[in-house]
N, C-alpha and C positions, 0 to 999 in steps of 0.2 A: 382510411379515406372517409371523410365526412360526407354525408348525403342528406338530402332533404333540406331543412331550414338551417341547419347548423353550418357555420363557416368552416373552412379548412383550419385544422389545428384546434378545434373546439374540444376534442377529447383530452388533449394535453392540458389545455387551460382548465378544464374541470378537475383533472388530477391535481394540478398545481394549487387550485383554490381549495380543494379538500385538504391537501397537506398543510397549507397555510392556516386553515381553520383549526386543524388538529394541533398544530404548534402553538397557536394563540391560546387554545384551551388548556394545553399542558402548562404553558408558562403562567397562566392565571392561577393554576392550582398550586404553584410553588409558594412556600411560606415567604413572608416578607416582614420587614421590621427587625426588632431586636431579638436576638436568639436567647433562649433560656439557658441558664447555667446548669439546671437540673431537669431531668426528664419529667414531663407533666404526668406520666402514668406511673412510673416505678420510683422516681426520686433519685435515681443514680445520676452522677455528674455526666454532663455532655462534654466530650473533649473539645478543647479550643480549636483544633483543626476542623472539626465538624461544624462548629459554630461559625467559623470563618468561611468555610466552603458553601454553607447553606444559610444565608441570612434569614432569621426568623424561625429557625428550627426549634421545635418544642419537644421532640422525642429522641431518645437515644437510639442507636442502631438496632438493638435487639427488639425494642418496642415497635419501631417503624417496620421492621421485617414481619413481625407478628401481625401488625395492622394490615400490611400489604397482602399477606396470605389470607386473612379473613375476607378482605375485599374481593380477592380473586374468586372465591367460592360463592360470592353473593350475586355475581353476574350470571344471567341465564341466557346470554346471547349466543345464537347458533353461528359460530364463526365459519363452520364448514360450508353451510349454505347449500348443501347438495339437495337435489330434488328428492332423492330416496329418503333422506331424513325428514323431509317435510311431508311426505306422503304417508308415513307410518302413523 
């Protein structure tokens, strides 16, 4: 139930808007254009099925997985958000 200045259903609208923003951001990060035939990092051939499924792909699966693993450890965002972790 919304109270104060917010109209009824404002919470759901905010959730929907946040989700739409996240989807737009994720879609903007997808590669576009012509796919490479060889991986930009290791030089191995990129399979035709991968090039067809992801237009603009520049990395083979192994290099992409390695890149994703490295990115995962670079974020320092506290996803738990518990008050206990913030007080320490």
